[in-house]
N, CA, C and O of each residue as an XYZ file, in Angstrom:
556
protein
N     123.187    118.527    113.702
C     123.347    118.903    112.308
C     122.019    119.409    111.755
O     120.946    118.961    112.160
N     122.113    120.334    110.839
C     120.880    120.789    110.210
C     120.584    119.939    108.972
O     121.393    119.111    108.555
N     119.410    120.168    108.404
C     118.915    119.363    107.280
C     119.882    119.366    106.097
O     120.159    118.315    105.519
N     120.389    120.531    105.738
C     121.292    120.628    104.580
C     122.584    119.858    104.807
O     123.103    119.236    103.880
N     123.109    119.891    106.029
C     124.331    119.139    106.339
C     124.089    117.637    106.218
O     124.915    116.908    105.670
N     122.953    117.187    106.732
C     122.617    115.756    106.648
C     122.506    115.330    105.189
O     123.085    114.315    104.799
N     121.769    116.091    104.375
C     121.592    115.743    102.970
C     122.926    115.758    102.222
O     123.168    114.904    101.369
N     123.783    116.713    102.535
C     125.092    116.785    101.893
C     125.918    115.547    102.218
O     126.566    114.988    101.333
N     125.903    115.117    103.467
C     126.639    113.907    103.868
C     126.078    112.686    103.148
O     126.836    111.878    102.612
N     124.744    112.546    103.132
C     124.135    111.376    102.487
C     124.476    111.318    101.010
O     124.793    110.249    100.489
N     124.416    112.455    100.326
C     124.740    112.468     98.906
C     126.231    112.250     98.649
O     126.603    111.675     97.626
N     127.084    112.704     99.565
C     128.529    112.497     99.418
C     128.897    111.023     99.584
O     129.691    110.497     98.804
N     128.328    110.348    100.594
C     128.689    108.943    100.810
C     128.084    108.028     99.744
O     128.444    106.853     99.668
N     127.181    108.544     98.930
C     126.590    107.748     97.846
C     127.474    107.684     96.605
O     127.187    106.928     95.677
N     128.537    108.464     96.584
C     129.429    108.454     95.422
C     130.067    107.074     95.271
O     130.401    106.416     96.257
N     130.230    106.648     94.015
C     130.830    105.354     93.678
C     130.024    104.181     94.207
O     130.587    103.147     94.568
N     128.703    104.340     94.254
C     127.798    103.275     94.680
C     126.676    103.154     93.652
O     126.638    103.897     92.672
N     125.770    102.217     93.884
C     124.612    102.091     92.996
C     123.766    103.351     93.026
O     123.157    103.711     92.018
N     123.721    104.029     94.169
C     122.940    105.262     94.247
C     123.461    106.291     93.239
O     122.669    106.987     92.605
N     124.769    106.390     93.089
C     125.324    107.308     92.087
C     124.997    106.805     90.679
O     124.642    107.601     89.810
N     125.112    105.505     90.447
C     124.810    104.939     89.127
C     123.381    105.246     88.709
O     123.129    105.575     87.550
N     122.440    105.141     89.654
C     121.028    105.404     89.359
C     120.666    106.880     89.496
O     119.516    107.265     89.285
N     121.656    107.707     89.851
C     121.481    109.154     90.038
C     120.455    109.482     91.129
O     119.687    110.437     91.013
N     120.462    108.674     92.181
C     119.587    108.926     93.330
C     120.172    110.083     94.121
O     121.359    110.093     94.449
N     119.321    111.057     94.422
C     119.719    112.221     95.209
C     118.803    112.351     96.414
O     117.581    112.385     96.273
N     119.399    112.423     97.606
C     118.610    112.669     98.809
C     118.236    114.147     98.815
O     119.095    115.014     98.657
N     116.943    114.425     98.999
C     116.449    115.790     98.806
C     115.760    116.400    100.019
O     115.647    117.623    100.100
N     115.294    115.584    100.966
C     114.593    116.122    102.121
C     114.678    115.112    103.264
O     114.718    113.902    103.039
N     114.705    115.622    104.471
C     114.792    114.773    105.653
C     114.033    115.445    106.789
O     114.008    116.670    106.906
N     113.419    114.620    107.617
C     112.707    115.112    108.796
C     112.857    114.130    109.931
O     113.633    113.179    109.841
N     112.115    114.356    111.000
C     112.221    113.501    112.180
C     111.795    112.064    111.924
O     112.285    111.148    112.585
N     110.884    111.850    110.968
C     110.360    110.496    110.738
C     110.342    110.108    109.264
O     109.631    109.179    108.882
N     111.118    110.808    108.425
C     111.102    110.482    106.995
C     112.421    110.877    106.325
O     113.194    111.686    106.838
N     112.641    110.269    105.161
C     113.742    110.633    104.271
C     113.208    110.551    102.852
O     112.442    109.647    102.519
N     113.612    111.490    102.026
C     113.122    111.569    100.646
C     114.305    111.605     99.679
O     115.347    112.193     99.967
N     114.118    110.963     98.526
C     115.139    110.969     97.481
C     114.459    110.936     96.121
O     113.330    110.463     95.985
N     115.164    111.447     95.115
C     114.654    111.430     93.743
C     115.546    110.560     92.867
O     116.707    110.307     93.188
N     114.973    110.106     91.750
C     115.712    109.341     90.752
C     115.143    109.681     89.378
O     113.927    109.640     89.191
N     116.006    110.016     88.411
C     115.500    110.261     87.058
C     115.068    108.959     86.391
O     115.674    107.908     86.599
N     114.021    109.047     85.596
C     113.555    107.896     84.809
C     113.999    108.145     83.374
O     113.542    109.079     82.714
N     114.898    107.289     82.910
C     115.443    107.381     81.553
C     115.883    105.987     81.119
O     115.624    105.009     81.820
N     116.542    105.890     79.978
C     116.879    104.568     79.432
C     117.773    103.741     80.350
O     117.793    102.516     80.233
N     118.512    104.372     81.260
C     119.373    103.611     82.170
C     118.575    102.778     83.172
O     119.074    101.773     83.679
N     117.326    103.195     83.462
C     116.516    102.460     84.439
C     115.279    101.846     83.798
O     114.347    101.440     84.492
N     115.276    101.781     82.465
C     114.145    101.172     81.746
C     114.304     99.666     81.657
O     115.419     99.144     81.672
N     113.184     98.979     81.565
C     113.170     97.588     81.139
C     113.003     97.611     79.605
O     112.805     98.688     79.043
N     113.075     96.462     78.914
C     113.073     96.454     77.449
C     111.880     97.145     76.780
O     111.985     97.554     75.623
N     110.751     97.283     77.479
C     109.590     97.937     76.868
C     109.617     99.459     77.045
O     108.643    100.139     76.719
N     110.723     99.990     77.557
C     110.866    101.435     77.694
C     110.193    102.036     78.908
O     109.925    103.237     78.942
N     109.917    101.209     79.910
C     109.265    101.669     81.133
C     110.216    101.528     82.320
O     111.164    100.743     82.276
N     109.956    102.288     83.375
C     110.734    102.179     84.601
C     110.754    100.725     85.069
O     109.705    100.110     85.261
N     111.941    100.193     85.248
C     112.129     98.812     85.701
C     111.746     98.712     87.175
O     112.149     99.550     87.981
N     110.970     97.693     87.525
C     110.580     97.495     88.920
C     111.774     97.341     89.835
O     111.733     97.764     90.990
N     112.843     96.736     89.329
C     114.052     96.571     90.137
C     114.712     97.899     90.472
O     115.284     98.057     91.550
N     114.633     98.854     89.551
C     115.177    100.187     89.837
C     114.345    100.864     90.920
O     114.887    101.538     91.796
N     113.029    100.683     90.857
C     112.160    101.240     91.904
C     112.486    100.627     93.255
O     112.539    101.332     94.263
N     112.705     99.318     93.281
C     113.039     98.637     94.531
C     114.403     99.105     95.038
O     114.583     99.284     96.243
N     115.365     99.306     94.136
C     116.682     99.809     94.544
C     116.545    101.203     95.159
O     117.198    101.505     96.158
N     115.708    102.043     94.573
C     115.453    103.369     95.136
C     114.818    103.240     96.519
O     115.246    103.906     97.463
N     113.802    102.388     96.643
C     113.107    102.214     97.921
C     114.050    101.699     99.003
O     114.057    102.221    100.118
N     114.845    100.681     98.685
C     115.757    100.134     99.693
C     116.842    101.138    100.057
O     117.251    101.218    101.215
N     117.308    101.902     99.079
C     118.322    102.917     99.362
C     117.804    103.945    100.356
O     118.489    104.285    101.321
N     116.605    104.435    100.119
C     116.061    105.487    100.976
C     115.663    104.927    102.350
O     115.878    105.588    103.365
N     115.095    103.734    102.395
C     114.689    103.149    103.672
C     115.860    102.717    104.533
O     115.850    102.927    105.745
N     116.864    102.120    103.922
C     118.040    101.702    104.697
C     118.819    102.913    105.193
O     119.281    102.934    106.334
N     118.964    103.908    104.345
C     119.662    105.125    104.755
C     118.910    105.813    105.887
O     119.525    106.336    106.817
N     117.583    105.814    105.811
C     116.787    106.426    106.874
C     117.041    105.743    108.218
O     117.129    106.415    109.246
N     117.158    104.415    108.217
C     117.451    103.713    109.473
C     118.784    104.164    110.063
O     118.927    104.259    111.282
N     119.758    104.441    109.199
C     121.067    104.913    109.680
C     120.945    106.224    110.452
O     121.763    106.508    111.327
N     119.935    107.015    110.134
C     119.752    108.289    110.836
C     119.268    108.098    112.264
O     119.380    109.012    113.080
N     118.725    106.907    112.584
C     118.154    106.639    113.904
C     119.061    105.850    114.835
O     118.701    105.622    115.990
N     120.214    105.433    114.366
C     121.055    104.555    115.196
C     122.361    105.243    115.574
O     122.745    106.251    114.981
N     123.034    104.681    116.570
C     124.394    105.085    116.923
C     125.318    104.317    115.978
O     125.551    103.123    116.168
N     125.838    104.996    114.973
C     126.632    104.346    113.928
C     127.966    103.791    114.433
O     128.596    102.974    113.761
N     128.394    104.235    115.612
C     129.620    103.680    116.195
C     129.375    102.303    116.805
O     130.306    101.510    116.947
N     128.115    102.018    117.167
C     127.803    100.764    117.854
C     126.984     99.789    117.012
O     126.996     98.587    117.278
N     126.269    100.293    115.994
C     125.326     99.446    115.262
C     125.466     99.596    113.752
O     125.945    100.613    113.250
N     125.034     98.553    113.043
C     124.932     98.538    111.585
C     123.488     98.255    111.207
O     122.717     97.725    112.007
N     123.128     98.614    109.980
C     121.789     98.369    109.446
C     121.914     97.416    108.262
O     122.804     97.563    107.424
N     121.016     96.444    108.203
C     120.930     95.540    107.060
C     119.461     95.372    106.702
O     118.622     95.171    107.580
N     119.152     95.454    105.416
C     117.803     95.162    104.956
C     117.577     93.662    104.999
O     118.421     92.895    104.535
N     116.437     93.230    105.555
C     116.163     91.793    105.613
C     114.934     91.397    104.802
O     114.772     90.223    104.470
N     114.071     92.349    104.478
C     112.917     92.021    103.633
C     112.418     93.296    102.970
O     112.348     94.359    103.588
N     112.074     93.157    101.689
C     111.455     94.269    100.974
C     110.356     93.701    100.094
O     110.506     92.637     99.495
N     109.253     94.426    100.026
C     108.173     94.060     99.112
C     107.772     95.316     98.357
O     107.910     96.430     98.861
N     107.277     95.122     97.149
C     106.901     96.264     96.316
C     105.671     95.925     95.495
O     105.558     94.842     94.921
N     104.765     96.869     95.454
C     103.625     96.803     94.550
C     103.805     97.939     93.550
O     103.793     99.113     93.918
N     103.971     97.574     92.283
C     104.136     98.565     91.221
C     102.745     98.839     90.647
O     102.104     97.946     90.092
N     102.294    100.072     90.788
C     100.908    100.417     90.507
C     100.705    101.206     89.222
O      99.611    101.210     88.657
N     101.759    101.873     88.758
C     101.634    102.722     87.577
C     102.977    102.715     86.854
O     104.029    102.695     87.493
N     102.944    102.729     85.536
C     104.195    102.742     84.781
C     104.657    104.187     84.567
O     103.895    105.141     84.718
N     105.934    104.302     84.211
C     106.535    105.622     83.979
C     107.610    105.471     82.920
O     108.429    104.554     82.987
N     107.610    106.380     81.928
C     108.584    106.312     80.828
C     109.749    107.270     81.015
O     110.885    106.937     80.680
N     109.478    108.450     81.545
C     110.542    109.443     81.716
C     110.154    110.426     82.804
O     109.036    110.403     83.317
N     111.086    111.278     83.142
C     110.841    112.268     84.188
C     111.604    111.940     85.457
O     112.729    111.443     85.419
N     110.970    112.228     86.573
C     111.585    112.047     87.889
C     110.588    111.321     88.787
O     109.390    111.601     88.754
N     111.093    110.389     89.586
C     110.272    109.805     90.650
C     110.883    110.211     91.991
O     112.091    110.414     92.117
N     110.008    110.320     92.979
C     110.425    110.693     94.330
C     109.975    109.605     95.292
O     108.810    109.207     95.305
N     110.917    109.134     96.094
C     110.629    108.123     97.109
C     110.672    108.776     98.485
O     111.614    109.495     98.818
N     109.634    108.512     99.279
C     109.598    109.005    100.649
C     109.436    107.820    101.583
O     108.444    107.093    101.526
N     110.430    107.638    102.445
C     110.390    106.573    103.458
C     109.887    107.172    104.756
O     110.428    108.161    105.251
N     108.833    106.555    105.308
C     108.285    106.984    106.605
C     108.332    105.797    107.554
O     107.969    104.675    107.200
N     108.787    106.072    108.762
C     108.923    105.008    109.758
C     107.546    104.541    110.226
O     106.676    105.350    110.550
N     107.368    103.224    110.255
C     106.146    102.600    110.760
C     106.407    102.025    112.155
O     105.581    102.139    113.060
N     107.592    101.398    112.301
C     107.967    100.797    113.585
C     109.456    101.025    113.799
O     110.270    100.688    112.939
N     109.810    101.595    114.940
C     111.211    101.818    115.293
C     111.503    101.052    116.573
O     111.384    101.583    117.677
N     111.891     99.782    116.400
C     112.227     98.950    117.544
C     113.720     98.952    117.805
O     114.485     99.597    117.089
N     114.135     98.218    118.846
C     115.555     98.130    119.176
C     116.319     97.307    118.147
O     117.488     97.577    117.869
N     115.643     96.288    117.575
C     116.344     95.410    116.636
C     115.786     95.444    115.223
O     116.436     94.953    114.300
N     114.601     96.007    115.027
C     114.056     96.121    113.667
C     113.422     97.493    113.455
O     112.881     98.111    114.372
N     113.513     97.929    112.229
C     112.813     99.129    111.762
C     111.946     98.710    110.584
O     112.394     97.971    109.708
N     110.715     99.179    110.567
C     109.808     98.928    109.452
C     109.496    100.263    108.788
O     109.082    101.215    109.451
N     109.700    100.326    107.459
C     109.501    101.546    106.677
C     108.453    101.327    105.600
O     108.389    100.260    104.989
N     107.640    102.335    105.374
C     106.767    102.395    104.200
C     107.400    103.405    103.260
O     107.694    104.535    103.649
N     107.607    102.986    102.018
C     108.217    103.864    101.027
C     107.240    104.041     99.874
O     106.873    103.079     99.200
N     106.828    105.279     99.660
C     105.958    105.606     98.530
C     106.800    106.263     97.450
O     107.539    107.214     97.707
N     106.677    105.739     96.237
C     107.357    106.322     95.084
C     106.281    106.961     94.218
O     105.342    106.298     93.777
N     106.434    108.264     93.981
C     105.436    109.021     93.228
C     106.091    109.728     92.044
O     107.306    109.923     92.009
N     105.252    110.108     91.074
C     105.739    110.897     89.936
C     105.676    112.384     90.277
O     105.375    112.757     91.410
N     105.964    113.230     89.286
C     105.993    114.681     89.501
C     104.639    115.253     89.904
O     104.571    116.324     90.505
N     103.570    114.546     89.576
C     102.222    115.015     89.913
C     101.714    114.401     91.216
O     100.562    114.615     91.592
N     102.558    113.645     91.901
C     102.170    113.012     93.154
C     101.400    111.716     92.985
O     100.878    111.174     93.959
N     101.321    111.205     91.742
C     100.621    109.934     91.511
C     101.516    108.778     91.942
O     102.712    108.748     91.648
N     100.903    107.823     92.649
C     101.640    106.702     93.213
C     102.104    105.742     92.112
O     101.296    105.210     91.351
N     103.406    105.537     92.046
C     104.024    104.617     91.085
C     104.223    103.249     91.738
O     103.844    102.221     91.177
N     104.821    103.251     92.926
C     105.082    102.004     93.660
C     104.902    102.251     95.151
O     105.176    103.335     95.666
N     104.436    101.212     95.821
C     104.307    101.239     97.274
C     105.148    100.086     97.811
O     104.918     98.927     97.466
N     106.118    100.410     98.654
C     107.066     99.412     99.138
C     107.068     99.377    100.662
O     106.703    100.341    101.334
N     107.490     98.233    101.174
C     107.653     98.040    102.612
C     109.022     97.414    102.817
O     109.365     96.431    102.161
N     109.797     97.978    103.719
C     111.164     97.512    103.983
C     111.342     97.249    105.465
O     110.991     98.084    106.298
N     111.891     96.079    105.797
C     112.270     95.758    107.162
C     113.783     95.720    107.247
O     114.442     95.012    106.486
N     114.332     96.496    108.189
C     115.769     96.513    108.453
C     116.031     95.898    109.810
O     115.251     96.066    110.747
N     117.148     95.178    109.905
C     117.594     94.670    111.199
C     118.743     95.560    111.674
O     119.579     95.997    110.883
N     118.765     95.812    112.960
C     119.793     96.635    113.581
C     120.726     95.676    114.329
O     120.313     95.009    115.278
N     121.984     95.617    113.890
C     122.945     94.655    114.418
C     124.078     95.358    115.170
O     124.545     96.413    114.741
N     124.521     94.777    116.291
C     125.697     95.348    116.959
C     126.924     95.174    116.063
O     127.091     94.147    115.404
N     127.772     96.195    116.054
C     129.010     96.103    115.262
C     129.971     95.138    115.920
O     130.051     95.043    117.145
N     130.701     94.421    115.072
C     131.785     93.554    115.546
C     133.069     94.361    115.483
O     133.626     94.555    114.402
N     133.538     94.826    116.608
C     134.749     95.673    116.614
C     135.992     94.859    116.682
O     137.091     95.412    116.695
């Protein structure tokens, strides 16, 4: 499949999920990364009018877990997130944030991802780390 086909599939399967609720859109994919955007508006604000850290973590886990799916045989295996950490470094009131997940470790049973969330100017908003476990499917 080419890049556009992959992105179209990822965005289609996100319908009726939290990714659709948060308006997360997968925008770029490569051999070792996946990228997605999310608008920053009142739907993802905390009470002080800033991007909620939980929304950033939801974006990071969405992009990192989806990226792991690109590396596995989906007929034989499932992906589950088992640990995520986030350092929120800069606040954001509005606009768009972009999350890029890059593979750090691709093992048989675990994948480790670094996810950087940046603003439109490339300034780092959050730095996240996600560990996924790769499980055999129960048929």
